[in-house]
MARKEDO-621258 format. One record per residue (C-alpha): residue in three letters; y, z, x negated; residue number from 1. Coordinates in Angstrom, 1 decimal. Layout:
BEGIN
ala,Y,Z,X,NUM
...
This chain:
BEGIN
met,18.7,-25.3,-107.4,1
trp,16.7,-27.8,-105.3,2
arg,16.4,-25.8,-102.1,3
arg,19.1,-25.5,-99.5,4
ser,21.1,-22.3,-99.8,5
leu,20.7,-19.9,-96.9,6
asn,24.4,-18.8,-97.2,7
leu,26.7,-20.5,-94.7,8
arg,30.4,-20.7,-94.9,9
ala,32.4,-19.4,-92.0,10
gly,32.5,-22.0,-89.2,11
glu,29.7,-24.2,-90.8,12
pro,27.2,-25.3,-88.2,13
arg,23.7,-23.9,-88.5,14
asp,20.7,-26.3,-88.5,15
pro,18.1,-25.3,-85.9,16
ser,14.9,-23.8,-87.1,17
asp,11.5,-25.7,-86.8,18
gly,10.7,-23.6,-83.7,19
glu,14.0,-24.4,-82.1,20
arg,13.5,-28.1,-82.8,21
ala,10.0,-28.1,-81.3,22
thr,11.3,-26.3,-78.2,23
gln,14.1,-28.8,-77.8,24
ser,11.6,-31.7,-78.2,25
phe,9.3,-30.4,-75.5,26
leu,12.2,-29.7,-73.2,27
trp,13.4,-33.2,-73.7,28
phe,9.8,-34.6,-73.0,29
phe,9.4,-32.6,-69.8,30
thr,12.9,-33.7,-68.6,31
cys,11.7,-37.3,-69.2,32
ile,8.5,-36.6,-67.2,33
asn,10.5,-35.0,-64.3,34
thr,12.8,-37.9,-64.2,35
leu,9.8,-40.3,-64.0,36
thr,8.2,-38.2,-61.3,37
gly,11.4,-38.2,-59.3,38
phe,11.7,-42.0,-59.6,39
leu,8.1,-42.5,-58.3,40
his,8.6,-40.1,-55.4,41
met,11.8,-41.8,-54.5,42
arg,10.1,-45.2,-54.6,43
arg,7.3,-44.0,-52.4,44
phe,9.8,-42.4,-50.1,45
leu,11.6,-45.7,-49.7,46
leu,8.3,-47.4,-49.0,47
ala,7.5,-44.8,-46.4,48
leu,10.8,-45.5,-44.7,49
gly,9.8,-49.1,-44.4,50
leu,6.5,-48.0,-42.8,51
leu,8.3,-45.6,-40.4,52
ala,10.2,-48.6,-39.1,53
val,7.0,-49.9,-37.5,54
pro,6.6,-48.9,-33.8,55
ala,4.6,-45.8,-33.3,56
ser,2.0,-47.7,-31.3,57
ala,1.1,-49.6,-34.5,58
gln,0.5,-46.5,-36.6,59
ala,-2.9,-45.6,-38.1,60
val,-4.3,-42.1,-37.9,61
pro,-3.2,-39.9,-40.9,62
leu,-6.2,-38.3,-42.7,63
leu,-5.4,-35.3,-44.9,64
pro,-7.8,-33.7,-47.4,65
gly,-10.4,-31.4,-45.7,66
leu,-10.0,-32.9,-42.2,67
ser,-11.8,-35.3,-39.9,68
val,-10.2,-37.7,-37.4,69
val,-11.3,-40.4,-34.9,70
pro,-10.0,-43.8,-36.2,71
asn,-8.2,-46.1,-33.7,72
glu,-7.9,-49.8,-33.6,73
gln,-4.9,-51.5,-35.1,74
ser,-3.8,-54.8,-36.5,75
ile,-3.6,-54.9,-40.3,76
gly,-0.3,-56.9,-39.7,77
ser,1.3,-59.3,-42.0,78
gly,0.7,-59.1,-45.8,79
ser,-1.4,-60.7,-48.5,80
leu,-4.9,-60.5,-49.7,81
leu,-5.0,-59.4,-53.4,82
ala,-8.7,-59.2,-54.2,83
ser,-12.0,-59.2,-52.3,84
gly,-15.8,-59.1,-53.0,85
thr,-19.2,-59.0,-51.4,86
gln,-22.3,-57.2,-52.6,87
thr,-25.8,-56.8,-51.1,88
gly,-27.9,-53.8,-51.9,89
val,-31.7,-53.4,-51.2,90
ala,-33.3,-50.0,-50.8,91
pro,-37.1,-50.9,-50.9,92
gly,-38.9,-49.9,-47.8,93
ala,-35.7,-48.7,-46.1,94
tyr,-33.0,-51.3,-45.6,95
thr,-30.9,-54.1,-46.9,96
ala,-27.1,-53.8,-46.6,97
thr,-24.2,-56.0,-47.5,98
leu,-20.7,-54.6,-48.1,99
his,-17.6,-56.8,-47.8,100
tyr,-14.5,-55.2,-49.4,101
ala,-10.9,-56.2,-50.1,102
val,-7.5,-55.0,-51.2,103
tyr,-4.6,-56.1,-48.9,104
lys,-0.9,-55.6,-49.6,105
asn,0.7,-54.8,-46.3,106
ala,4.3,-55.5,-45.1,107
gly,5.4,-52.1,-46.3,108
gly,4.6,-53.0,-49.9,109
thr,1.6,-50.6,-50.3,110
leu,-2.1,-51.2,-50.4,111
asp,-4.8,-51.2,-47.7,112
phe,-8.5,-50.9,-48.7,113
leu,-10.8,-52.8,-46.3,114
phe,-14.6,-52.4,-45.9,115
gln,-17.2,-53.9,-43.7,116
val,-20.9,-53.1,-43.7,117
glu,-23.8,-55.4,-42.5,118
asn,-27.2,-53.9,-41.8,119
ala,-29.8,-56.7,-42.3,120
ser,-32.1,-57.5,-39.4,121
ser,-35.0,-56.9,-41.9,122
ser,-34.0,-53.2,-42.3,123
ile,-36.2,-50.5,-40.8,124
asp,-33.5,-47.8,-40.7,125
ser,-30.0,-47.6,-39.2,126
leu,-26.9,-46.9,-41.3,127
arg,-25.2,-43.6,-40.7,128
arg,-22.3,-43.5,-43.1,129
leu,-20.0,-45.3,-45.6,130
asp,-18.4,-43.2,-48.4,131
thr,-15.5,-44.6,-50.6,132
lys,-13.5,-43.2,-53.5,133
asp,-11.2,-42.3,-55.3,134
tyr,-8.0,-41.4,-53.3,135
thr,-6.9,-38.3,-55.3,136
gly,-3.2,-37.9,-55.1,137
tyr,-2.6,-40.6,-52.5,138
ser,-1.9,-40.5,-48.8,139
thr,-4.6,-42.0,-46.5,140
asp,-4.4,-43.3,-43.0,141
val,-7.4,-44.7,-41.3,142
phe,-8.2,-47.2,-38.6,143
tyr,-10.5,-50.2,-37.9,144
ala,-8.9,-53.6,-37.8,145
ala,-8.3,-55.6,-34.6,146
gln,-10.1,-58.9,-34.8,147
asp,-6.9,-61.0,-34.6,148
ala,-5.2,-63.7,-36.6,149
ala,-4.0,-61.3,-39.2,150
leu,-7.6,-60.3,-40.0,151
ala,-8.9,-63.9,-39.8,152
ser,-6.3,-64.9,-42.4,153
thr,-8.0,-62.8,-45.1,154
ser,-11.2,-64.9,-44.8,155
ala,-13.0,-62.0,-46.4,156
phe,-14.8,-60.6,-43.3,157
val,-16.9,-61.6,-40.3,158
ala,-16.8,-60.5,-36.6,159
gly,-18.2,-57.0,-36.2,160
thr,-19.2,-54.9,-33.3,161
gln,-19.7,-51.3,-34.3,162
ala,-16.7,-49.1,-34.6,163
pro,-16.9,-45.8,-36.6,164
thr,-17.2,-42.6,-34.6,165
met,-15.4,-40.4,-37.2,166
ala,-13.6,-40.6,-40.5,167
asp,-13.3,-37.6,-42.9,168
arg,-11.8,-36.7,-46.3,169
asn,-13.2,-34.1,-48.6,170
ala,-11.1,-31.0,-49.6,171
ala,-10.3,-32.5,-53.0,172
gly,-8.9,-35.6,-51.4,173
ser,-11.0,-37.9,-53.6,174
arg,-13.4,-39.3,-51.0,175
val,-12.9,-40.9,-47.6,176
gly,-16.0,-41.5,-45.4,177
phe,-16.8,-43.2,-42.1,178
asp,-19.6,-42.1,-39.7,179
phe,-21.6,-44.2,-37.3,180
gly,-23.2,-41.5,-35.2,181
thr,-24.9,-38.3,-36.3,182
thr,-28.5,-38.9,-35.2,183
asn,-31.0,-41.8,-35.3,184
ser,-30.7,-42.0,-31.5,185
asp,-26.9,-42.2,-31.4,186
pro,-25.8,-45.3,-29.6,187
asn,-23.0,-45.8,-32.2,188
arg,-25.4,-46.0,-35.2,189
leu,-25.4,-49.3,-37.2,190
asn,-28.8,-50.6,-36.3,191
pro,-30.7,-53.4,-38.1,192
gly,-28.9,-56.7,-37.4,193
glu,-25.6,-55.1,-36.6,194
ile,-22.2,-55.4,-38.4,195
ser,-19.5,-52.8,-38.5,196
arg,-15.9,-53.4,-37.6,197
val,-13.5,-53.8,-40.6,198
leu,-12.7,-50.2,-41.7,199
val,-9.2,-49.8,-43.2,200
ile,-7.8,-47.1,-45.4,201
arg,-4.0,-47.5,-45.7,202
thr,-2.5,-45.7,-48.7,203
asn,0.8,-45.3,-50.5,204
ala,-0.6,-46.8,-53.6,205
thr,0.8,-49.9,-55.2,206
gly,-1.9,-50.6,-57.8,207
tyr,-5.7,-50.8,-57.6,208
lys,-8.8,-50.6,-59.9,209
asn,-12.5,-51.0,-59.7,210
ser,-14.4,-48.2,-58.0,211
thr,-17.6,-47.5,-56.1,212
ala,-18.7,-46.8,-52.5,213
asn,-22.1,-45.9,-51.0,214
thr,-23.9,-46.3,-47.7,215
thr,-26.4,-43.7,-46.3,216
thr,-29.1,-44.3,-43.7,217
his,-30.0,-41.8,-41.0,218
asn,-33.1,-41.0,-43.1,219
gly,-30.9,-40.1,-46.1,220
val,-31.4,-43.3,-48.3,221
asp,-28.3,-44.1,-50.4,222
phe,-27.1,-47.3,-52.1,223
asn,-24.1,-47.7,-54.3,224
phe,-21.7,-50.7,-54.2,225
asn,-18.8,-51.9,-56.4,226
thr,-15.4,-51.7,-54.6,227
phe,-11.7,-51.1,-55.3,228
ala,-9.6,-47.9,-55.2,229
pro,-6.0,-46.9,-55.8,230
thr,-4.6,-46.5,-59.3,231
pro,-1.1,-45.7,-60.7,232
glu,1.2,-48.7,-60.7,233
pro,1.7,-50.3,-64.1,234
thr,5.4,-49.5,-64.2,235
ser,4.7,-45.8,-64.0,236
leu,2.3,-46.0,-66.9,237
val,4.8,-47.9,-68.9,238
leu,7.5,-45.3,-68.2,239
leu,5.1,-42.5,-69.1,240
gly,4.2,-44.2,-72.3,241
gly,7.9,-44.7,-73.0,242
cys,8.5,-40.9,-72.7,243
ala,5.6,-40.2,-75.1,244
gly,6.8,-42.9,-77.5,245
leu,10.4,-41.7,-77.6,246
met,9.2,-38.2,-78.2,247
gly,7.1,-39.5,-81.2,248
leu,10.2,-41.2,-82.6,249
arg,12.2,-38.0,-82.1,250
leu,9.6,-35.9,-84.0,251
gly,9.3,-38.6,-86.7,252
ala,13.1,-38.6,-87.2,253
arg,13.0,-34.8,-87.5,254
arg,10.3,-34.9,-90.2,255
leu,12.3,-37.5,-92.1,256
arg,15.5,-35.4,-91.9,257
lys,13.5,-32.4,-93.1,258
gly,12.2,-34.3,-96.1,259
val,15.7,-35.5,-97.0,260
asp,17.1,-32.0,-96.7,261
ala,14.4,-30.6,-99.0,262
ala,15.2,-33.1,-101.7,263
glu,19.0,-32.6,-101.5,264
pro,20.5,-30.5,-104.3,265
thr,22.5,-27.5,-103.3,266
ala,26.2,-27.6,-104.2,267
ala,27.6,-24.7,-106.2,268
val,29.3,-22.1,-104.0,269
């Protein structure tokens, strides 16, 4: 006979069935994922402890999904500029706007996303709002940067005058926006020829990717810009890929063993 006998001697261990092997493999995979998740949460927790060591007066305003807050003025503090860019957008017959943007690694080891909007003197409309994305799954604190030596060291921005009146985050947590007044007669609006203060979104992210943002005038004209946004850190992606790869090896070994067992002659009983 060339198939394995189903009769087992007393005390002989039984091989698990295909269903049992599959269950064991998936349990192993989810254990790996849970371990990875715990590692990332612990890393973020330790980073948060570092941030909590900063005096309360230097804290930005936490912004949770579905809420609105009034940003305060804070120094971005010590850190390093990782990337920056500038883009000018023209909405014919409405306005010309320039967006300066940057990613800054703060002293706590996490990333700040910085934005500044210029409304050209040739514009015929004031700017009402800046929307940025995507912050899904990340914490966000907001403020506008003090115009001090720390900001000057980034060399990515210019002196601005208009502070935001409000910051909000949508219920899904993906978008963070800054308002400059609610009507065309609001004294806080970003008029032609004016420049905003540097708007800061402080996150618990440690990696970044390309993204988009958009400005809106008080008459409802939009323009999209290229910017940056948080992304999972490379180490977490490597660990996740490692879990998937190890599971693939485990399943491959199981198939190989099954093929060997199928070709193995059964000893006479």
